C-alpha positions in Angstrom: -24.4 1.5 7.1 -21.6 2.4 9.5 -18.1 3.4 8.5 -15.2 1.0 8.5 -14.3 -0.3 12.0 -10.8 0.0 13.4 -9.5 -3.6 13.7 -6.3 -3.0 15.5 -3.6 -0.3 16.1 0.0 -0.8 15.0 2.3 -1.0 18.0 4.8 1.8 18.6 3.6 3.8 15.6 0.1 4.0 17.0 -1.5 3.9 13.5 -5.1 2.6 13.4 -5.8 -0.1 10.8 -9.3 -0.1 9.6 -11.5 -2.9 8.3 -11.0 -1.4 4.8 -7.2 -1.9 5.0 -7.5 -5.4 6.4 -9.9 -6.5 3.7 -7.7 -4.9 1.0 -4.8 -6.9 2.4 -6.8 -10.1 2.1 -7.6 -9.4 -1.5 -4.0 -8.5 -2.3 -2.9 -11.7 -0.6 -5.3 -13.8 -2.6 -4.2 -12.2 -5.9 -0.5 -12.4 -5.0 -0.8 -16.1 -4.0 -2.6 -16.9 -7.2 0.2 -15.1 -9.2 2.9 -17.0 -7.4 1.3 -20.4 -7.6 0.2 -20.1 -11.2 3.7 -19.0 -12.4 5.8 -21.1 -10.1 6.7 -23.7 -12.8 6.1 -22.3 -16.2 5.7 -24.7 -19.1 5.9 -24.0 -22.8 2.5 -25.6 -23.2 0.4 -24.0 -20.4 -1.8 -26.2 -18.2 -3.8 -25.9 -15.0 -3.5 -22.6 -13.2 -0.8 -21.3 -15.6 -3.5 -21.6 -18.4 -5.8 -19.4 -16.3 -3.1 -16.9 -15.6 -2.1 -16.6 -19.3 -5.8 -16.3 -20.3 -6.2 -13.4 -17.8 -3.0 -11.6 -19.1 -4.1 -12.1 -22.7 -7.6 -10.7 -21.9 -6.2 -7.5 -20.5 -3.5 -7.1 -23.2 -6.1 -7.4 -25.9 -8.6 -5.2 -24.1 -6.1 -2.5 -23.6 -4.9 -2.7 -27.2 -8.4 -2.6 -28.5 -9.4 0.4 -26.3 -6.3 2.5 -26.2 -4.5 1.4 -29.3 -1.7 -1.1 -29.9 0.9 1.6 -29.2 -0.5 2.0 -25.6 -0.4 -1.7 -24.8 2.2 -1.0 -22.1 -0.6 0.3 -19.9 -2.1 -3.2 -19.7 -0.3 -4.3 -16.5 -1.7 -1.3 -14.7 -5.2 -1.7 -16.1 -5.2 -5.4 -15.4 -4.0 -4.9 -11.8 -6.6 -2.2 -11.3 -9.4 -4.3 -12.8 -8.6 -7.3 -10.7 -8.3 -5.3 -7.5 -11.6 -3.5 -8.1 -13.4 -6.7 -9.1 -12.5 -8.6 -6.0 -13.1 -5.5 -3.8 -16.5 -5.0 -5.3 -17.4 -8.7 -4.9 -16.1 -8.9 -1.3 -19.7 -8.6 0.0 -20.5 -12.0 -1.5 -17.9 -13.5 1.0 -19.2 -11.6 4.0 -16.5 -8.9 3.9 -17.1 -5.2 3.8 -16.2 -4.0 0.3 -13.1 -1.9 0.4 -14.6 0.3 -2.4 -17.4 1.2 0.1 -14.8 3.4 1.7 -14.1 6.7 -0.1 -10.4 6.5 0.9 -10.0 3.5 -1.4 -11.9 4.9 -4.4 -10.2 8.3 -4.1 -6.7 6.7 -3.9 -7.4 4.6 -7.0 -8.8 7.6 -8.9 -5.7 9.7 -7.8 -3.4 7.0 -9.3 -5.2 7.3 -12.6 -5.2 11.1 -12.4 -1.4 11.1 -11.9 -0.8 8.7 -14.8 -3.0 10.9 -17.1 -1.0 14.0 -16.4 2.5 12.4 -16.1 1.7 10.6 -19.4 0.6 13.8 -21.0 3.8 15.6 -19.9 6.0 12.7 -21.2 4.2 12.6 -24.6 3.8 16.4 -25.3 6.6 17.8 -23.1 5.8 20.2 -20.2 5.3 23.2 -22.5 3.0 21.4 -24.8 1.1 19.9 -21.9 0.6 23.2 -20.2 -0.5 24.8 -23.5 -3.7 22.7 -23.4 -4.9 24.6 -20.3 -5.0 27.9 -22.2 -6.9 26.5 -25.2 -9.0 27.6 -27.1 -8.0 30.9 -25.4 -6.2 31.9 -22.1 -9.4 33.0 -20.3 -10.4 29.3 -20.2 -7.5 28.5 -17.8 -9.5 28.4 -14.6 -12.3 26.3 -16.1 -9.8 23.9 -17.6 -8.1 23.4 -14.3 -11.4 22.9 -12.5 -12.4 20.4 -15.1 -9.2 18.4 -14.7 -9.5 18.4 -10.9 -13.1 17.3 -11.1 -12.2 14.1 -12.9 -10.7 12.1 -9.9 -13.4 13.4 -7.7 -16.2 12.3 -10.0 -14.5 9.0 -10.7 -14.0 8.3 -7.0 -17.6 9.3 -5.9 -19.2 7.4 -8.8 -17.7 4.1 -7.7 -18.0 4.8 -3.9 -21.7 5.9 -4.3 -22.7 2.8 -6.2 -21.0 0.3 -4.0 -22.0 1.9 -0.7 -25.6 2.3 -1.9 -25.8 -1.4 -2.7 -24.2 -2.4 0.6 -26.7 -0.1 2.4 -29.7 -1.6 0.7 -28.5 -5.1 1.5 -28.0 -4.2 5.1 -31.5 -2.6 5.4 -33.0 -5.7 3.6 -31.5 -8.1 6.2 -32.7 -5.9 9.0 -36.2 -5.8 7.6 -36.3 -9.6 7.0 -35.1 -10.2 10.5 -37.9 -8.0 11.9 -40.4 -9.9 9.7 -39.2 -13.2 11.0 -39.5 -12.0 14.6 -43.1 -10.8 13.9 -44.0 -14.2 12.5 -42.3 -16.0 15.3 -39.7 -17.6 13.0 -36.5 -17.1 15.0 -34.7 -20.4 15.0 -34.3 -20.9 11.2 -33.7 -17.6 9.3 -35.9 -18.6 6.4 -36.4 -15.2 4.9 -32.8 -14.0 5.4 -31.5 -17.2 3.7 -33.6 -17.1 0.5 -34.8 -13.6 -0.4 -31.5 -11.7 -0.3 -29.9 -14.0 -3.0 -31.5 -12.0 -5.8 -30.4 -8.7 -4.4 -26.9 -10.0 -3.8 -26.7 -11.2 -7.5 -27.5 -7.6 -8.6 -25.8 -5.3 -6.1 -22.7 -7.5 -5.4 -22.2 -9.4 -8.6 -23.8 -7.5 -11.6 -23.2 -4.0 -10.2 -19.8 -4.9 -8.9 -18.6 -6.2 -12.4 -20.3 -3.2 -14.1 -18.7 -0.6 -11.8 -15.3 -2.3 -12.3 -15.7 -2.1 -16.1 -16.8 1.6 -16.0 -13.9 2.7 -13.7 -11.3 0.9 -15.9 -12.8 2.0 -19.2 -12.9 5.7 -18.0 -9.3 5.3 -16.9 -8.3 3.9 -20.3 -10.2 6.6 -22.3 -8.7 9.6 -20.3 -5.2 8.2 -20.3 -5.4 7.5 -24.0 -6.6 11.0 -24.7 -3.7 12.5 -22.6 -1.0 10.5 -24.4 -2.3 10.9 -28.0 
């Protein structure tokens, strides 16, 4: 599987825009459009798309409160936005798009956001002195190991998501190539019989099941570590 292609270059600035960025813009556009349309005319008794939007909001509010505690419910907008972005990014392969999460830049950026929230939240809750004190516990000699352990979190979080998504995309790509070769060997080139039927099962696992699972793991780990930092 090749890296993300450069789709175009911004004029004047000369900044290359990759396939990852374009696909992320598409996902953001879809989510933004849904948010605008579903809340355009709010009714006291929800119906239609407003009902769906409120159900999604309630889902993440309850999930955040159950996982992090009622007092940390304020993190639900971030967790909900993170979960929706990751879910659509992981499922992009079902719609013929290269998953943005198959690019380490995306996963590392999202992991870095969680990393900053963890430590900024810890400073706000415990104060800078109390926050820094954690790094010399249980004794000062642990300072280097504690720092390494903290820095390892966003790296492991980013690579876990990236590795699972890119591995699934790579297997699907190899499968299509193998089936195309098989069709050629059997002389079936007009109608892609094998490519149309066999990959469905693999798409259901690698794109759908694995995509949902990796979204849940990433968000759950974010919740757990943020909750630990602000206790």
